[in-house]
C-alpha positions, 0 to 999 in steps of 0.5 A: 956312267956319272951320277947325273946320267943314272938318274934318268936311265933309271926312270926310263927303265921303270916307266918301261918295266911298268908299261910292259907290265900293265899291257900283259895283265888282264883287264875286267871290263865287268862293271860294279853294279852297286856303284850307282843306284837309283832313288826309283829301284824301290824297297829292294834292289836288284841283289836282294838286299834291303834299304835302310828305309822302311816307308816309301815316302820321305819323313818331314825334314828333322829342322822343324824342331825350331817350329814346334818349339817355338809354339810350345814355348809360346804357349807355356809363356802365355799360361804363365802369365795367366798363372805365375805358379806355373813358372818354375815348372815352365823355366824347369822343362824350358832348361831340360829341353835345352832352351837358352836365353837368347832362344827365348828372347827370340822365340818370345820377341821380348824386345817388341813385346813388354809382356813377356819380359817378366817371364824372360827375367824369370828364366834369366833368374832361374838359368843363373840360379841352377 
């Protein structure tokens, strides 16, 4: 037999063997109960395991960081405008919190509010000196 005929014959033989092997196997008709869980299932599921969330109510979104940080930065900037001795401690707090120069510039709206320009320049100086 030629080599070009051996490949299709081998493929047919393998296909028939695979079909007969699956016909004889036992197929489990039982579904897995762990695949889908209803969110309304409560704290414990039917298997008696506990969910990871401790409280039923959803917590607030964690991206609130920007709003809270923005209000704290503005509050501290207003305090620094009134009392310039608070500037070094305020700049150190901003640097420790990881606020970038762009964050401070956007949150204080330096482009439209000249009164915060001194604070922004001071933070720039503090950032490059550290």
